[in-house]
N, CA and C atoms as a LAMMPS dump frame, in Angstrom:
ITEM: TIMESTEP
0
ITEM: NUMBER OF ATOMS
213
ITEM: BOX BOUNDS ff ff ff
-5.0000000000000000e+02 5.0000000000000000e+02
-5.0000000000000000e+02 5.0000000000000000e+02
-5.0000000000000000e+02 5.0000000000000000e+02
ITEM: ATOMS id mol type element x y z
1 1 1 N 415.753 -168.491 -2.495
2 1 2 C 415.153 -168.337 -3.799
3 1 3 C 416.248 -168.099 -4.841
4 2 1 N 416.278 -168.91 -5.853
5 2 2 C 417.23 -168.758 -6.95
6 2 3 C 416.604 -167.899 -8.038
7 3 1 N 417.443 -167.116 -8.724
8 3 2 C 416.945 -166.275 -9.812
9 3 3 C 418.114 -165.791 -10.663
10 4 1 N 417.765 -165.204 -11.815
11 4 2 C 418.78 -164.656 -12.714
12 4 3 C 418.502 -163.177 -12.947
13 5 1 N 419.526 -162.467 -13.383
14 5 2 C 419.38 -161.071 -13.789
15 5 3 C 419.767 -160.964 -15.26
16 6 1 N 418.959 -160.227 -16
17 6 2 C 419.161 -160.052 -17.436
18 6 3 C 419.511 -158.61 -17.766
19 7 1 N 420.377 -158.438 -18.755
20 7 2 C 420.635 -157.117 -19.32
21 7 3 C 419.988 -157.118 -20.7
22 8 1 N 418.784 -156.567 -20.775
23 8 2 C 418.026 -156.612 -22.026
24 8 3 C 418.7 -155.834 -23.153
25 9 1 N 419.601 -154.917 -22.817
26 9 2 C 420.33 -154.18 -23.847
27 9 3 C 421.346 -155.062 -24.564
28 10 1 N 421.777 -156.134 -23.917
29 10 2 C 422.742 -157.051 -24.528
30 10 3 C 422.066 -158.206 -25.259
31 11 1 N 420.798 -158.45 -24.98
32 11 2 C 420.079 -159.589 -25.564
33 11 3 C 419.914 -159.395 -27.066
34 12 1 N 420.374 -160.377 -27.834
35 12 2 C 420.273 -160.34 -29.297
36 12 3 C 419.154 -161.243 -29.812
37 13 1 N 418.321 -161.746 -28.913
38 13 2 C 417.143 -162.541 -29.266
39 13 3 C 417.49 -163.847 -29.976
40 14 1 N 418.528 -164.505 -29.525
41 14 2 C 418.869 -165.805 -30.106
42 14 3 C 417.989 -166.914 -29.513
43 15 1 N 417.47 -166.671 -28.325
44 15 2 C 416.554 -167.572 -27.623
45 15 3 C 417.17 -168.905 -27.212
46 16 1 N 418.482 -168.98 -27.192
47 16 2 C 419.136 -170.206 -26.717
48 16 3 C 418.812 -170.456 -25.241
49 17 1 N 418.7 -169.389 -24.475
50 17 2 C 418.397 -169.534 -23.05
51 17 3 C 416.995 -170.108 -22.837
52 18 1 N 416.062 -169.748 -23.709
53 18 2 C 414.7 -170.275 -23.61
54 18 3 C 414.723 -171.789 -23.771
55 19 1 N 415.453 -172.264 -24.766
56 19 2 C 415.533 -173.701 -25.03
57 19 3 C 416.304 -174.452 -23.947
58 20 1 N 417.221 -173.771 -23.28
59 20 2 C 418.104 -174.411 -22.312
60 20 3 C 417.51 -174.512 -20.913
61 21 1 N 416.68 -173.569 -20.517
62 21 2 C 416.149 -173.547 -19.153
63 21 3 C 415.329 -174.813 -18.877
64 22 1 N 415.746 -175.637 -17.909
65 22 2 C 415.033 -176.884 -17.643
66 22 3 C 413.625 -176.665 -17.078
67 23 1 N 413.367 -175.52 -16.495
68 23 2 C 412.056 -175.222 -15.919
69 23 3 C 411.215 -174.31 -16.813
70 24 1 N 411.771 -173.916 -17.966
71 24 2 C 411.075 -173.053 -18.935
72 24 3 C 410.62 -171.737 -18.299
73 25 1 N 411.528 -171.108 -17.544
74 25 2 C 411.227 -169.861 -16.853
75 25 3 C 411.629 -168.631 -17.647
76 26 1 N 412.284 -168.832 -18.777
77 26 2 C 412.694 -167.731 -19.642
78 26 3 C 411.839 -167.799 -20.898
79 27 1 N 411.222 -166.673 -21.226
80 27 2 C 410.322 -166.609 -22.374
81 27 3 C 410.575 -165.325 -23.152
82 28 1 N 409.978 -165.249 -24.342
83 28 2 C 410.016 -164.006 -25.106
84 28 3 C 409.154 -162.982 -24.377
85 29 1 N 409.63 -161.76 -24.333
86 29 2 C 408.831 -160.699 -23.731
87 29 3 C 408.104 -159.932 -24.831
88 30 1 N 407.312 -158.976 -24.436
89 30 2 C 406.638 -158.115 -25.412
90 30 3 C 407.488 -156.887 -25.737
91 31 1 N 408.676 -156.82 -25.132
92 31 2 C 409.589 -155.692 -25.332
93 31 3 C 410.506 -155.955 -26.532
94 32 1 N 410.582 -155.002 -27.421
95 32 2 C 411.427 -155.138 -28.608
96 32 3 C 412.784 -154.515 -28.33
97 33 1 N 413.834 -155.28 -28.621
98 33 2 C 415.198 -154.824 -28.383
99 33 3 C 415.74 -153.987 -29.525
100 34 1 N 416.987 -153.602 -29.397
101 34 2 C 417.637 -152.743 -30.393
102 34 3 C 417.78 -153.415 -31.757
103 35 1 N 417.71 -154.748 -31.781
104 35 2 C 417.834 -155.474 -33.047
105 35 3 C 416.476 -155.68 -33.743
106 36 1 N 415.398 -155.176 -33.117
107 36 2 C 414.068 -155.293 -33.726
108 36 3 C 413.329 -156.561 -33.382
109 37 1 N 413.915 -157.397 -32.555
110 37 2 C 413.273 -158.642 -32.132
111 37 3 C 412.878 -158.563 -30.665
112 38 1 N 412.038 -159.493 -30.244
113 38 2 C 411.617 -159.528 -28.853
114 38 3 C 412.733 -160.07 -27.968
115 39 1 N 413.052 -159.334 -26.915
116 39 2 C 414.056 -159.794 -25.955
117 39 3 C 413.403 -160.803 -25.015
118 40 1 N 414.196 -161.416 -24.161
119 40 2 C 413.672 -162.43 -23.248
120 40 3 C 413.344 -161.822 -21.884
121 41 1 N 412.561 -162.572 -21.126
122 41 2 C 412.231 -162.183 -19.765
123 41 3 C 412.282 -163.416 -18.875
124 42 1 N 412.527 -163.187 -17.607
125 42 2 C 412.577 -164.255 -16.614
126 42 3 C 411.37 -164.104 -15.703
127 43 1 N 410.544 -165.142 -15.641
128 43 2 C 409.385 -165.144 -14.751
129 43 3 C 409.382 -166.437 -13.959
130 44 1 N 409.384 -166.285 -12.654
131 44 2 C 409.425 -167.453 -11.774
132 44 3 C 408.454 -167.256 -10.613
133 45 1 N 407.186 -167.227 -10.919
134 45 2 C 406.155 -166.979 -9.92
135 45 3 C 406.074 -168.085 -8.872
136 46 1 N 406.404 -169.309 -9.254
137 46 2 C 406.32 -170.453 -8.326
138 46 3 C 407.642 -170.755 -7.638
139 47 1 N 408.657 -169.901 -7.859
140 47 2 C 409.977 -170.079 -7.233
141 47 3 C 410.596 -171.432 -7.594
142 48 1 N 410.635 -171.714 -8.889
143 48 2 C 411.139 -172.996 -9.376
144 48 3 C 412.574 -172.956 -9.887
145 49 1 N 413.161 -171.783 -10.023
146 49 2 C 414.505 -171.681 -10.586
147 49 3 C 415.489 -172.521 -9.774
148 50 1 N 416.286 -173.305 -10.491
149 50 2 C 417.271 -174.182 -9.864
150 50 3 C 418.6 -173.477 -9.603
151 51 1 N 418.805 -172.343 -10.247
152 51 2 C 420.087 -171.66 -10.142
153 51 3 C 421.188 -172.441 -10.831
154 52 1 N 420.826 -173.206 -11.84
155 52 2 C 421.777 -174.099 -12.516
156 52 3 C 422.768 -173.349 -13.408
157 53 1 N 422.422 -172.147 -13.832
158 53 2 C 423.271 -171.286 -14.664
159 53 3 C 423.45 -171.789 -16.098
160 54 1 N 422.659 -172.757 -16.508
161 54 2 C 422.757 -173.238 -17.884
162 54 3 C 422.429 -172.122 -18.879
163 55 1 N 421.485 -171.267 -18.525
164 55 2 C 421.11 -170.158 -19.401
165 55 3 C 422.271 -169.182 -19.577
166 56 1 N 422.95 -168.89 -18.494
167 56 2 C 424.08 -167.955 -18.554
168 56 3 C 425.247 -168.547 -19.336
169 57 1 N 425.462 -169.837 -19.188
170 57 2 C 426.576 -170.477 -19.896
171 57 3 C 426.355 -170.517 -21.406
172 58 1 N 425.099 -170.646 -21.836
173 58 2 C 424.84 -170.767 -23.279
174 58 3 C 424.673 -169.411 -23.957
175 59 1 N 424.443 -168.354 -23.201
176 59 2 C 424.204 -167.031 -23.787
177 59 3 C 425.485 -166.491 -24.446
178 60 1 N 425.472 -166.314 -25.768
179 60 2 C 426.677 -165.853 -26.459
180 60 3 C 426.976 -164.366 -26.246
181 61 1 N 426.01 -163.626 -25.734
182 61 2 C 426.185 -162.185 -25.583
183 61 3 C 426.304 -161.734 -24.126
184 62 1 N 426.385 -162.68 -23.22
185 62 2 C 426.507 -162.416 -21.784
186 62 3 C 425.382 -161.481 -21.314
187 63 1 N 424.173 -161.713 -21.839
188 63 2 C 423.012 -160.914 -21.451
189 63 3 C 422.481 -161.345 -20.087
190 64 1 N 422.766 -162.565 -19.688
191 64 2 C 422.404 -163.019 -18.344
192 64 3 C 423.601 -162.7 -17.47
193 65 1 N 423.471 -161.621 -16.74
194 65 2 C 424.609 -161.058 -16.032
195 65 3 C 424.888 -161.714 -14.69
196 66 1 N 423.852 -162.269 -14.054
197 66 2 C 424.037 -162.891 -12.746
198 66 3 C 423.071 -164.048 -12.558
199 67 1 N 423.554 -165.068 -11.85
200 67 2 C 422.708 -166.185 -11.452
201 67 3 C 422.882 -166.339 -9.952
202 68 1 N 421.772 -166.305 -9.244
203 68 2 C 421.799 -166.453 -7.791
204 68 3 C 421.146 -167.772 -7.419
205 69 1 N 421.878 -168.56 -6.636
206 69 2 C 421.375 -169.877 -6.254
207 69 3 C 421.097 -169.895 -4.756
208 70 1 N 419.886 -170.283 -4.417
209 70 2 C 419.493 -170.397 -3.017
210 70 3 C 420.074 -171.685 -2.46
211 71 1 N 420.771 -171.548 -1.358
212 71 2 C 421.385 -172.755 -0.769
213 71 3 C 420.87 -172.999 0.604
């Protein structure tokens, strides 16, 4: 099972990861971050994450701290 880990304290709500995820597994959460905007969340109920790390590569604040790829 592939998945990512997020540090919501680092998320600045740019939402680049939402646009980048090919499976659309990253969405806005209902949690408001320190900047007053909604931080992101990772939900993969169907185990669709590819472990491609595109979200981590595009994140300017390194809020996606780890990407685990099932091999």
